[in-house]
C-alpha positions as CSV (number, residue, x, y, z in Angstrom):
1,M,26.8,103.0,121.8
2,E,27.4,99.4,123.0
3,S,24.4,97.2,123.7
4,S,24.0,95.4,127.0
5,A,24.9,92.1,125.3
6,D,28.2,93.6,124.0
7,V,29.1,94.8,127.5
8,Q,28.3,91.4,129.0
9,A,30.4,89.7,126.3
10,K,33.4,91.8,127.2
11,K,32.9,91.1,130.9
12,T,32.8,87.4,130.2
13,E,35.9,87.5,128.1
14,V,37.9,89.3,130.9
15,A,36.5,86.8,133.5
16,V,37.7,83.9,131.3
17,N,41.2,85.0,130.3
18,E,42.2,86.7,133.5
19,D,41.9,86.0,137.2
20,K,43.4,86.7,140.6
21,I,44.4,84.1,143.1
22,T,45.4,84.8,146.7
23,N,48.7,83.2,147.8
24,S,49.5,82.0,151.3
25,R,50.7,85.4,152.3
26,G,47.5,87.1,151.5
27,Q,48.7,88.7,148.2
28,K,46.5,88.7,145.2
29,L,48.4,87.5,142.1
30,Y,47.2,88.6,138.6
31,C,46.8,85.5,136.4
32,K,46.6,85.1,132.6
33,Y,45.2,82.2,130.6
34,W,46.0,82.7,126.9
35,N,44.0,79.9,125.5
36,N,40.8,81.5,126.7
37,D,41.5,84.6,124.6
38,K,40.6,82.5,121.6
39,Q,38.2,79.8,122.9
40,T,34.9,79.8,124.7
41,T,34.5,78.1,128.1
42,E,32.6,75.2,126.4
43,S,35.7,74.3,124.3
44,Q,38.0,74.2,127.4
45,N,37.0,70.7,128.3
46,R,38.9,69.1,125.4
47,D,42.2,67.3,126.1
48,Y,45.5,69.3,125.8
49,R,48.9,67.9,125.1
50,G,50.3,69.6,128.2
51,L,50.0,72.5,130.6
52,V,52.6,75.2,130.3
53,F,53.3,77.7,133.1
54,V,55.5,80.7,132.1
55,A,57.6,82.4,134.8
56,H,58.6,85.9,133.8
57,G,61.8,87.9,134.8
58,L,62.6,90.6,137.3
59,A,60.7,93.9,137.0
60,E,58.6,92.8,134.0
61,H,55.3,90.9,133.8
62,C,53.6,87.9,132.2
63,L,51.9,89.8,129.4
64,F,55.2,90.0,127.5
65,Y,54.9,86.3,126.8
66,K,51.9,86.4,124.5
67,E,53.9,85.4,121.4
68,I,55.4,82.3,123.0
69,A,51.9,81.4,124.4
70,E,50.1,81.6,121.1
71,L,52.7,79.5,119.3
72,L,52.3,76.8,121.9
73,I,48.5,77.0,121.8
74,G,48.8,76.3,118.1
75,K,50.6,73.0,119.0
76,G,47.8,72.0,121.4
77,F,49.1,73.2,124.8
78,Y,47.3,75.1,127.5
79,V,49.5,78.1,128.5
80,F,49.1,80.3,131.6
81,A,51.1,82.5,133.9
82,H,50.9,85.0,136.7
83,D,52.7,88.1,137.6
84,H,55.0,87.2,140.5
85,A,54.4,88.9,143.8
86,G,55.6,92.5,143.6
87,H,55.4,92.6,139.8
88,G,53.0,93.8,137.2
89,Q,49.4,93.7,138.3
90,S,50.0,91.5,141.4
91,D,50.2,92.7,145.0
92,G,53.3,93.4,147.0
93,P,56.1,95.9,147.2
94,R,57.6,96.4,143.7
95,S,60.4,93.9,142.8
96,H,60.7,92.8,146.4
97,I,60.7,89.3,148.0
98,D,61.5,88.0,151.4
99,T,62.7,84.7,150.0
100,F,62.7,83.0,146.6
101,D,60.8,80.1,148.3
102,N,57.8,82.4,148.1
103,Y,58.0,82.6,144.3
104,V,58.3,78.8,144.1
105,E,55.4,78.3,146.5
106,D,53.2,80.6,144.3
107,V,54.1,78.7,141.2
108,F,53.0,75.3,142.6
109,Q,49.8,76.8,144.1
110,H,48.8,78.2,140.7
111,I,49.7,75.1,138.7
112,D,48.0,72.8,141.2
113,Q,44.8,74.9,140.9
114,V,44.9,74.7,137.1
115,K,45.7,70.9,137.1
116,E,42.4,70.3,138.9
117,K,40.5,71.2,135.7
118,F,42.4,68.7,133.5
119,P,42.9,64.9,133.4
120,E,45.2,63.5,136.1
121,K,48.1,62.5,133.7
122,T,48.2,65.8,131.7
123,P,52.0,66.6,131.4
124,V,53.2,69.9,133.0
125,F,55.9,72.0,131.5
126,L,57.7,75.0,132.9
127,I,59.2,77.9,130.9
128,G,61.2,80.5,132.8
129,H,63.2,83.6,131.7
130,S,65.9,85.3,133.7
131,M,64.7,85.5,137.3
132,G,61.9,83.3,136.1
133,G,64.6,80.8,135.0
134,A,65.9,80.8,138.6
135,I,62.4,80.2,139.9
136,S,61.9,77.4,137.4
137,V,65.2,75.7,138.4
138,L,64.4,76.0,142.1
139,S,60.8,74.7,141.5
140,A,62.1,71.6,139.5
141,M,64.7,71.0,142.2
142,A,62.0,71.1,144.9
143,R,59.7,68.6,143.1
144,P,61.7,66.9,140.3
145,Q,59.0,64.5,139.3
146,Y,56.4,67.2,138.9
147,F,57.5,68.5,135.5
148,T,57.7,66.7,132.1
149,G,60.2,69.3,130.9
150,V,61.7,72.7,131.8
151,I,62.7,75.3,129.3
152,L,65.1,78.0,130.5
153,I,65.5,81.2,128.5
154,G,68.6,83.2,129.6
155,P,68.2,81.9,133.2
156,A,69.7,83.5,136.2
157,I,71.7,80.6,137.6
158,Q,75.0,82.3,138.3
159,P,75.8,85.9,139.2
160,S,76.9,88.0,136.2
161,P,79.9,90.2,136.9
162,G,78.8,92.4,134.0
163,A,75.4,93.1,135.7
164,I,76.7,93.9,139.2
165,S,80.2,94.2,140.6
166,P,81.4,92.2,143.6
167,I,81.8,95.4,145.6
168,K,78.2,96.3,145.0
169,M,77.2,92.8,146.0
170,M,78.9,93.2,149.3
171,A,77.5,96.7,149.8
172,G,74.0,95.4,148.9
173,K,74.2,92.7,151.5
174,L,74.8,95.3,154.2
175,V,72.1,97.7,152.8
176,A,69.6,94.9,152.6
177,R,69.6,94.5,156.4
178,I,68.9,98.2,157.0
179,F,67.1,99.4,153.9
180,P,65.7,96.4,152.1
181,Q,63.6,98.5,149.7
182,M,66.6,100.6,148.6
183,C,67.4,100.3,144.9
184,I,71.1,99.6,144.5
185,E,71.5,98.9,140.8
186,K,69.7,100.2,137.6
187,L,69.0,97.7,134.8
188,K,70.7,98.7,131.6
189,T,67.7,98.3,129.3
190,K,69.9,98.5,126.2
191,D,71.2,95.1,127.2
192,L,67.8,93.5,126.9
193,S,67.6,93.1,123.2
194,R,69.1,94.3,119.9
195,D,65.6,95.2,118.8
196,P,65.1,98.9,119.6
197,E,61.3,98.5,119.5
198,V,61.6,95.9,122.3
199,V,63.7,98.2,124.4
200,N,61.3,101.1,123.8
201,E,58.3,99.0,124.7
202,Y,59.9,97.9,127.9
203,E,61.0,101.4,128.9
204,S,57.5,102.8,128.3
205,D,55.5,100.0,129.9
206,P,53.8,101.3,133.1
207,L,53.6,97.8,134.5
208,V,57.4,97.4,134.4
209,F,59.3,98.4,137.6
210,H,61.9,100.9,136.3
211,D,63.6,102.0,139.5
212,G,66.1,99.1,139.6
213,L,67.3,96.1,141.6
214,K,66.4,96.3,145.3
215,A,68.8,95.4,148.1
216,K,66.7,92.7,149.7
217,W,65.8,91.1,146.4
218,G,69.5,91.1,145.5
219,L,70.4,89.4,148.7
220,E,67.8,86.7,148.2
221,M,68.9,86.2,144.6
222,L,72.4,85.5,145.9
223,K,71.0,82.9,148.3
224,A,69.1,81.3,145.4
225,F,72.4,81.2,143.4
226,D,74.0,79.2,146.2
227,V,71.0,76.8,146.4
228,M,71.1,76.2,142.7
229,K,74.9,75.7,142.6
230,A,74.7,73.1,145.4
231,G,72.0,71.2,143.5
232,L,73.2,71.2,139.9
233,S,74.8,67.8,140.1
234,K,71.6,66.3,141.4
235,V,69.4,67.5,138.5
236,E,67.8,64.6,136.7
237,W,64.7,66.3,135.1
238,P,64.5,67.0,131.3
239,F,65.5,70.5,130.3
240,L,66.4,72.8,127.4
241,A,68.7,75.7,128.3
242,L,68.8,78.6,125.8
243,H,71.2,81.6,126.2
244,G,72.7,84.4,124.2
245,D,76.5,84.6,124.3
246,Q,76.3,88.4,124.6
247,D,73.9,88.3,127.6
248,K,75.2,90.9,130.1
249,L,72.4,90.5,132.6
250,C,72.5,86.7,133.3
251,A,75.7,84.8,133.0
252,V,75.7,82.2,130.1
253,E,78.1,80.2,132.3
254,G,75.2,79.4,134.5
255,S,73.4,77.6,131.7
256,Q,76.5,75.8,130.7
257,A,77.2,74.7,134.3
258,L,73.7,73.3,134.6
259,H,74.1,71.4,131.3
260,D,77.5,70.1,132.3
261,E,76.8,69.0,135.8
262,A,73.2,67.7,135.5
263,Q,72.6,64.0,135.5
264,S,69.6,64.3,133.2
265,K,69.3,61.8,130.4
266,D,67.3,64.4,128.4
267,K,69.3,67.7,128.5
268,Q,70.1,70.2,125.8
269,I,71.8,73.6,125.6
270,K,71.8,76.1,122.8
271,I,73.9,79.2,122.9
272,Y,73.1,81.8,120.3
273,K,76.0,83.8,118.9
274,G,75.6,87.6,119.2
275,F,72.2,87.4,121.0
276,Y,71.4,89.5,124.1
277,H,69.4,88.7,127.2
278,Q,65.9,88.4,125.9
279,I,66.7,86.0,123.1
280,H,63.0,85.4,122.6
281,R,62.5,89.1,121.8
282,E,65.5,89.7,119.5
283,P,65.1,91.1,116.0
284,R,62.5,89.2,114.1
285,E,64.7,86.7,112.1
286,D,66.8,85.8,115.2
287,R,63.7,85.7,117.4
288,D,62.0,83.2,115.1
289,I,65.0,80.8,115.5
290,V,64.6,80.8,119.3
291,L,60.9,80.4,119.2
292,K,61.1,77.5,116.8
293,D,63.6,75.8,119.1
294,I,61.2,76.2,122.0
295,V,58.2,74.9,120.1
296,D,60.1,72.0,118.5
297,W,61.5,70.8,121.9
298,M,58.0,71.0,123.5
299,D,56.4,69.3,120.4
300,K,58.6,66.3,120.7
301,R,58.1,65.7,124.4
302,A,54.4,66.3,124.9
């Protein structure tokens, strides 16, 4: 039987490494602070090399990013995230959004709140995967001086013909106006990773939304594509774009277009031959290559 001290210690741990913030639309967003899993509140006052916000992809949640977080913590970074509205343990209709501007607004609200606890000049980095990559690009476009660097992992920058056909796109636009919550396309989970354990974990996770892509979300994603396309040539912020050449869910051409058109003096792209969508969760040996590329890039720019 647990003592009262043990129970209180567990309560303190949960209070330290998890939280919920309320966004401007009244939704409570689940927040995760990985450094606090390993450190007491007293040790939080030390200087960090940078703050890192992680933006997860469609239908998943932020807890999938523990491995990336712990590697960066080992390099002296403070790493945190939240489940986007409508995802994981956050409020909102599942995998639904009225506009991608809402995702971006939530990102800045959360980062601004965390920044208040650290010295004024602490660098801020952004890591985004898939839909989170789109959110990251839109965020950096909105406030280009805000981030010291942006890492994009299989980002959604251009529509992928392999993920949804043009006919379904047109049909989705019509459906979105009448039945915004209707699911119009199922995610092919086998296209996530070549690691069957990763696919099984995703398919069995109760926090993942398994019903598919919703009509209104799809319409807003298309609008976000247009915004990003129009702004690529104006990009000047530092970034690293990482993509698998066998990604069937987010077009690798989007990452290439960003790299080719951006005016950034510090820009880099890496395309991994044979890798699927979640390049950070491929089989162990391949995954380690991607994770090392992420950590090395961050390490040199902190």
